[in-house]
VEXLODO-382798 format. One record per residue (C-alpha): residue number from 1; residue in three letters; x, y, z. Coordinates in nm, 4 decimals, decimal comma, m for minus. Each point is the difference from the previous one (the first is absolute). Last residue first. Example, Ala and Ser with C-alpha at 12.3 -4.5 7.8 and 13.67 -1.06 7.14 Angstrom:
BEGIN
+------+------+----------+----------+----------+
! resi ! resn !        x !        y !        z !
+------+------+----------+----------+----------+
!    2 !  SER !   1,3670 !  m0,1060 !   0,7140 !
!    1 !  ALA !  m0,1370 !  m0,3440 !   0,0660 !
+------+------+----------+----------+----------+
This chain:
BEGIN
+------+------+----------+----------+----------+
! resi ! resn !        x !        y !        z !
+------+------+----------+----------+----------+
!  216 !  MET !  10,2116 !   8,0648 !  11,0765 !
!  215 !  ALA !   0,2230 !  m0,2771 !  m0,1319 !
!  214 !  GLY !   0,3183 !   0,1435 !  m0,1488 !
!  213 !  SER !   0,2133 !  m0,1622 !   0,2637 !
!  212 !  ILE !   0,1879 !   0,0770 !   0,3208 !
!  211 !  MET !  m0,1808 !   0,3280 !   0,0659 !
!  210 !  ILE !   0,1598 !   0,2339 !   0,2560 !
!  209 !  ARG !  m0,2317 !   0,1489 !   0,2599 !
!  208 !  ILE !   0,1325 !   0,3369 !   0,1167 !
!  207 !  PRO !  m0,0004 !   0,0161 !   0,3777 !
!  206 !  THR !  m0,1973 !   0,2692 !   0,1856 !
!  205 !  ASP !   0,1506 !   0,0774 !   0,3412 !
!  204 !  ASP !   0,3387 !  m0,1519 !  m0,0819 !
!  203 !  LEU !  m0,0040 !   0,1731 !  m0,3386 !
!  202 !  LYS !  m0,0584 !   0,3367 !   0,1681 !
!  201 !  LEU !   0,2866 !  m0,0603 !   0,2407 !
!  200 !  ASN !   0,2235 !  m0,0984 !  m0,2917 !
!  199 !  LEU !  m0,0816 !   0,3241 !  m0,1817 !
!  198 !  ASP !   0,0787 !   0,2118 !   0,3073 !
!  197 !  LYS !   0,3376 !  m0,1714 !   0,0332 !
!  196 !  ILE !   0,0658 !   0,0520 !  m0,3717 !
!  195 !  ILE !  m0,0723 !   0,3733 !   0,0324 !
!  194 !  GLU !   0,2175 !   0,0323 !   0,3108 !
!  193 !  ASP !   0,2892 !  m0,1766 !  m0,1719 !
!  192 !  GLU !  m0,0397 !   0,2238 !  m0,3072 !
!  191 !  THR !   0,0179 !   0,3102 !   0,2165 !
!  190 !  LYS !  m0,3099 !   0,1971 !   0,0884 !
!  189 !  GLU !  m0,0514 !   0,3772 !  m0,0335 !
!  188 !  LYS !  m0,3447 !  m0,0527 !  m0,1608 !
!  187 !  THR !  m0,0551 !  m0,3602 !  m0,1066 !
!  186 !  ILE !  m0,3459 !  m0,0713 !   0,1412 !
!  185 !  ILE !  m0,0926 !  m0,3531 !  m0,1090 !
!  184 !  LYS !  m0,3608 !  m0,1016 !  m0,0555 !
!  183 !  TYR !  m0,0843 !  m0,3627 !  m0,0833 !
!  182 !  LEU !  m0,3207 !  m0,1148 !  m0,1691 !
!  181 !  GLY !  m0,0870 !  m0,3673 !  m0,0494 !
!  180 !  ARG !  m0,2023 !  m0,2354 !  m0,2167 !
!  179 !  LEU !  m0,1173 !   0,2426 !  m0,2688 !
!  178 !  THR !  m0,1856 !  m0,1770 !  m0,2811 !
!  177 !  ILE !   0,0165 !   0,2672 !  m0,2714 !
!  176 !  GLY !  m0,2978 !   0,0130 !  m0,2362 !
!  175 !  GLN !   0,0473 !   0,3627 !  m0,1011 !
!  174 !  ALA !  m0,2879 !   0,1145 !   0,2222 !
!  173 !  THR !   0,1734 !  m0,1699 !   0,2931 !
!  172 !  LEU !   0,3112 !   0,2090 !  m0,0586 !
!  171 !  ASP !  m0,2028 !   0,3224 !  m0,0067 !
!  170 !  ASP !  m0,1816 !  m0,0986 !   0,3182 !
!  169 !  LEU !   0,3348 !  m0,0545 !   0,1719 !
!  168 !  LEU !   0,1299 !   0,3465 !  m0,0887 !
!  167 !  ILE !  m0,3289 !   0,1680 !   0,0917 !
!  166 !  LYS !   0,0083 !  m0,1784 !   0,3370 !
!  165 !  GLU !   0,3597 !   0,1094 !   0,0605 !
!  164 !  LYS !  m0,0917 !   0,3582 !  m0,0846 !
!  163 !  GLU !  m0,2807 !  m0,0020 !   0,2576 !
!  162 !  GLU !   0,2112 !  m0,1742 !   0,2636 !
!  161 !  THR !   0,2632 !   0,2698 !  m0,0318 !
!  160 !  LEU !   0,3510 !  m0,0857 !  m0,1173 !
!  159 !  ARG !   0,2782 !   0,1725 !   0,1887 !
!  158 !  GLY !   0,3216 !   0,1780 !  m0,0823 !
!  157 !  ASN !   0,3175 !  m0,1545 !  m0,1362 !
!  156 !  TYR !  m0,1409 !  m0,2853 !  m0,2073 !
!  155 !  THR !   0,0465 !  m0,3650 !  m0,0936 !
!  154 !  LEU !  m0,2879 !  m0,2311 !  m0,0882 !
!  153 !  VAL !   0,0323 !  m0,3779 !  m0,0350 !
!  152 !  LEU !  m0,2822 !  m0,1685 !  m0,1916 !
!  151 !  TYR !  m0,0560 !  m0,3751 !  m0,0140 !
!  150 !  VAL !  m0,1747 !  m0,1490 !  m0,3024 !
!  149 !  GLU !  m0,1307 !  m0,3538 !  m0,0358 !
!  148 !  LYS !  m0,0426 !  m0,0430 !  m0,3718 !
!  147 !  GLY !  m0,3246 !  m0,0998 !  m0,1709 !
!  146 !  LYS !  m0,0229 !   0,3337 !  m0,1761 !
!  145 !  LEU !   0,3393 !   0,1684 !  m0,0188 !
!  144 !  ASN !  m0,0139 !   0,0908 !  m0,3686 !
!  143 !  THR !   0,2462 !   0,2859 !  m0,0331 !
!  142 !  GLN !  m0,0605 !   0,3390 !  m0,1637 !
!  141 !  LYS !  m0,2130 !   0,1528 !   0,2741 !
!  140 !  ILE !   0,2232 !  m0,1378 !   0,2759 !
!  139 !  PHE !   0,3110 !   0,1369 !  m0,1717 !
!  138 !  THR !  m0,1635 !   0,3413 !  m0,0432 !
!  137 !  ARG !  m0,0840 !   0,0243 !   0,3701 !
!  136 !  VAL !   0,3548 !  m0,1137 !   0,0781 !
!  135 !  PRO !   0,1582 !   0,2692 !  m0,2176 !
!  134 !  SER !  m0,2497 !   0,2613 !   0,1338 !
!  133 !  SER !   0,0963 !  m0,0589 !   0,3633 !
!  132 !  LEU !  m0,2887 !  m0,1433 !   0,1994 !
!  131 !  ARG !  m0,2100 !   0,2729 !   0,1548 !
!  130 !  GLY !  m0,0006 !   0,2125 !   0,3178 !
!  129 !  LEU !   0,1873 !   0,2882 !  m0,1576 !
!  128 !  TRP !   0,2730 !  m0,2348 !  m0,1265 !
!  127 !  ILE !   0,0297 !  m0,3382 !   0,1710 !
!  126 !  PRO !   0,3101 !  m0,2014 !  m0,0835 !
!  125 !  THR !  m0,0396 !  m0,3468 !  m0,1469 !
!  124 !  ALA !   0,0746 !  m0,3631 !   0,0763 !
!  123 !  ILE !  m0,2037 !  m0,2637 !  m0,1836 !
!  122 !  ILE !   0,0147 !  m0,3661 !   0,1057 !
!  121 !  ILE !  m0,1482 !  m0,2326 !  m0,2640 !
!  120 !  PRO !  m0,0911 !  m0,3435 !   0,1352 !
!  119 !  ASN !   0,0389 !  m0,1824 !  m0,2311 !
!  118 !  TYR !   0,2294 !   0,0027 !  m0,3006 !
!  117 !  GLY !   0,0183 !  m0,1771 !  m0,3370 !
!  116 !  ARG !  m0,2961 !   0,1771 !  m0,1577 !
!  115 !  MET !   0,1535 !   0,3389 !   0,0852 !
!  114 !  ASP !   0,2505 !  m0,0319 !  m0,2850 !
!  113 !  LYS !   0,2929 !   0,2136 !   0,1098 !
!  112 !  ASN !   0,2049 !   0,2507 !  m0,1974 !
!  111 !  CYS !  m0,2414 !   0,2911 !   0,0445 !
!  110 !  PRO !   0,0046 !   0,2468 !  m0,2883 !
!  109 !  LEU !   0,1175 !   0,3569 !   0,0817 !
!  108 !  LEU !  m0,2747 !   0,2114 !   0,1456 !
!  107 !  GLN !  m0,1712 !   0,3214 !  m0,1088 !
!  106 !  ASP !  m0,2080 !   0,1119 !   0,2950 !
!  105 !  ASP !  m0,3738 !   0,0527 !   0,0291 !
!  104 !  ARG !  m0,1265 !   0,3400 !   0,1050 !
!  103 !  ASP !  m0,2524 !   0,0464 !   0,2794 !
!  102 !  LEU !   0,0299 !   0,3796 !  m0,0365 !
!  101 !  LEU !   0,0816 !   0,0575 !   0,3675 !
!  100 !  GLN !   0,2088 !  m0,3161 !   0,0291 !
!   99 !  ASP !   0,2030 !   0,0444 !  m0,3157 !
!   98 !  LEU !   0,0438 !   0,3690 !   0,0771 !
!   97 !  VAL !   0,1498 !  m0,0818 !   0,3399 !
!   96 !  CYS !   0,2422 !  m0,2512 !  m0,1544 !
!   95 !  THR !   0,1103 !   0,2569 !  m0,2576 !
!   94 !  PHE !   0,0697 !   0,2466 !   0,2824 !
!   93 !  ALA !   0,2191 !  m0,2630 !   0,1669 !
!   92 !  GLY !   0,1936 !  m0,0387 !  m0,3251 !
!   91 !  LEU !   0,0535 !   0,3753 !  m0,0183 !
!   90 !  LEU !   0,1192 !   0,0010 !   0,3603 !
!   89 !  GLY !   0,2590 !  m0,2733 !  m0,0524 !
!   88 !  GLU !  m0,0258 !  m0,3095 !  m0,2215 !
!   87 !  ARG !  m0,3283 !  m0,1122 !  m0,1504 !
!   86 !  ASP !   0,1060 !  m0,0203 !  m0,3646 !
!   85 !  GLU !  m0,2889 !  m0,1801 !  m0,1671 !
!   84 !  THR !   0,0666 !  m0,3236 !  m0,1929 !
!   83 !  SER !  m0,1132 !  m0,1939 !   0,3064 !
!   82 !  GLN !   0,1483 !  m0,3301 !   0,1114 !
!   81 !  ILE !  m0,1874 !  m0,2524 !   0,2091 !
!   80 !  GLU !   0,2687 !  m0,2108 !   0,1645 !
!   79 !  GLU !  m0,0325 !  m0,3773 !   0,0017 !
!   78 !  MET !   0,0853 !  m0,2244 !   0,2946 !
!   77 !  THR !   0,0816 !  m0,3692 !   0,0067 !
!   76 !  CYS !  m0,0469 !  m0,2166 !   0,3051 !
!   75 !  SER !   0,1802 !  m0,1185 !   0,3104 !
!   74 !  PHE !  m0,3072 !   0,0857 !   0,2109 !
!   73 !  THR !   0,1768 !   0,2127 !   0,2604 !
!   72 !  SER !   0,2676 !   0,1240 !  m0,2413 !
!   71 !  ALA !  m0,2536 !   0,1109 !  m0,2604 !
!   70 !  LEU !  m0,2027 !   0,1767 !   0,2694 !
!   69 !  GLY !   0,3035 !   0,1784 !   0,1446 !
!   68 !  ASN !   0,1148 !   0,1075 !  m0,3455 !
!   67 !  ALA !  m0,3477 !   0,1350 !  m0,0702 !
!   66 !  VAL !   0,0054 !   0,1980 !   0,3270 !
!   65 !  MET !   0,3365 !   0,1528 !  m0,0869 !
!   64 !  LYS !  m0,1365 !   0,0768 !  m0,3481 !
!   63 !  THR !  m0,2815 !   0,1907 !   0,1673 !
!   62 !  LYS !   0,2563 !   0,2270 !   0,1629 !
!   61 !  GLY !   0,1978 !   0,0604 !  m0,3214 !
!   60 !  THR !  m0,1262 !   0,3521 !  m0,0713 !
!   59 !  ARG !  m0,2298 !  m0,0721 !  m0,2938 !
!   58 !  SER !  m0,0791 !  m0,3662 !   0,0638 !
!   57 !  TYR !  m0,2375 !  m0,2243 !  m0,1912 !
!   56 !  PHE !  m0,0444 !  m0,3616 !   0,0971 !
!   55 !  ILE !  m0,1063 !  m0,3476 !  m0,1096 !
!   54 !  VAL !   0,0957 !  m0,2933 !   0,2234 !
!   53 !  LEU !  m0,0816 !  m0,3394 !  m0,1502 !
!   52 !  PRO !  m0,1077 !  m0,3148 !   0,1807 !
!   51 !  LYS !   0,0561 !  m0,3358 !  m0,1675 !
!   50 !  GLN !  m0,2274 !  m0,2290 !  m0,1969 !
!   49 !  ILE !   0,0385 !  m0,3719 !  m0,0690 !
!   48 !  PRO !  m0,2020 !  m0,0955 !  m0,3033 !
!   47 !  SER !  m0,3180 !  m0,1994 !   0,0580 !
!   46 !  ALA !   0,0210 !  m0,3525 !  m0,1417 !
!   45 !  PRO !  m0,2144 !  m0,0613 !  m0,3050 !
!   44 !  PRO !  m0,3359 !  m0,1683 !   0,0686 !
!   43 !  LEU !  m0,0062 !  m0,3834 !  m0,0340 !
!   42 !  LYS !  m0,2071 !  m0,1341 !  m0,2919 !
!   41 !  GLN !   0,3028 !  m0,0520 !  m0,2196 !
!   40 !  LEU !   0,1505 !  m0,2203 !   0,2657 !
!   39 !  SER !  m0,3032 !  m0,2296 !  m0,0122 !
!   38 !  GLU !   0,0379 !  m0,0453 !  m0,3760 !
!   37 !  ASP !   0,3680 !  m0,0811 !   0,0346 !
!   36 !  VAL !  m0,0793 !  m0,2595 !   0,2653 !
!   35 !  GLU !  m0,2657 !  m0,1699 !  m0,2174 !
!   34 !  GLY !   0,2335 !  m0,0055 !  m0,3008 !
!   33 !  ARG !   0,2747 !  m0,1483 !   0,2123 !
!   32 !  ALA !  m0,2338 !  m0,2786 !   0,1065 !
!   31 !  CYS !  m0,0866 !  m0,0794 !  m0,3618 !
!   30 !  ASP !   0,3635 !   0,0115 !  m0,1042 !
!   29 !  PHE !   0,1006 !  m0,2286 !   0,2861 !
!   28 !  ILE !  m0,2695 !  m0,2564 !  m0,0901 !
!   27 !  LEU !   0,1123 !  m0,0011 !  m0,3634 !
!   26 !  LEU !   0,3596 !  m0,0397 !   0,1036 !
!   25 !  PRO !  m0,0890 !  m0,2887 !   0,2295 !
!   24 !  SER !  m0,1939 !  m0,1679 !  m0,2916 !
!   23 !  PHE !   0,2883 !   0,0114 !  m0,2487 !
!   22 !  SER !   0,1689 !  m0,3318 !   0,0991 !
!   21 !  LEU !  m0,3407 !  m0,1651 !   0,0346 !
!   20 !  VAL !  m0,0812 !   0,0595 !  m0,3692 !
!   19 !  PHE !   0,3317 !  m0,1473 !  m0,1197 !
!   18 !  LEU !  m0,0331 !  m0,2990 !   0,2306 !
!   17 !  LEU !  m0,3473 !  m0,0680 !  m0,1385 !
!   16 !  PHE !   0,1295 !   0,0189 !  m0,3589 !
!   15 !  LEU !   0,2891 !  m0,2326 !   0,0798 !
!   14 !  VAL !  m0,2403 !  m0,2564 !   0,1503 !
!   13 !  THR !  m0,2298 !   0,0144 !  m0,3051 !
!   12 !  LEU !   0,2942 !  m0,0438 !  m0,2368 !
!   11 !  TRP !   0,1144 !  m0,2966 !   0,2033 !
!   10 !  ARG !  m0,3446 !  m0,1663 !  m0,0302 !
!    9 !  GLN !  m0,0093 !   0,0647 !  m0,3744 !
!    8 !  LYS !   0,3303 !  m0,1860 !  m0,0436 !
!    7 !  PRO !  m0,1278 !  m0,2866 !   0,2096 !
!    6 !  ASP !  m0,3140 !  m0,0288 !  m0,2228 !
!    5 !  PHE !  m0,2968 !  m0,0265 !   0,2244 !
!    4 !  ILE !  m0,2475 !  m0,2916 !  m0,0433 !
!    3 !  TYR !  m0,3574 !   0,0764 !   0,0828 !
!    2 !  ARG !  m0,2376 !  m0,2770 !   0,1036 !
!    1 !  MET !  m0,3657 !   0,0110 !  m0,0890 !
+------+------+----------+----------+----------+
C-alpha cells in the first residue's frame, strides 16, 4: 500500500521536529547539572581555618609580658582571664595563698572568645604554691578544651619540683586536656627583654605546632 503525505502535514511534522531538537541541549544540560549538584551535596563541608589563641592570667604583669611575646611571635590574638577578686598588694597575695590551700575556684568575668574557632590554645599562667593560679585552674574547669592542642607556659619566681609538676600534669590529663608542650619561665628579677629572650629560647628548643586548618 502506498501512503500519500499531504504537503501541509509534512511541514507540520518538520516544524515539530525542529521544535523538539531546539530544546534537547537544554534538557541535556539540566540533566548534567542535576548530576553535578547531587555530587556536590555528597562532599563533606570544608574545615574552617583555625588560628592559635593565647590565653593568660597575670597578677603582677610578668605573665602578661610572656603573653605579649607569644602573641607577637605567632601573630595571633590573646585573651586575658580576668578575676573579680582584688589581688593587688599584700592582701591580694594572701587571697591567692588561700585559694591554693583551700583549692578554691575563682569568680571570672566571661571570656570574649569562642574556643571553637581557635587551635592550638596557648595558656600562660603564674605558678602559686606549686599549682596553676586559681583563675587559670577555674578557666580550664569551665572551658571545653577537649580536642584542642594545648600548650602551657608557666611563670614563677622560685622553683617547681618534679613532684608538683607531675601532679599538675596529671590533673590536666584527668580533665581531658591534650597537652602538647610545657614551657617554664623564671621571671624573678628579670627585665621584659630577658623574659622574652628566655621564652624564645624555649620555643626554639620545643616549637609550638600551629594548625593551618580545623582538621585534627
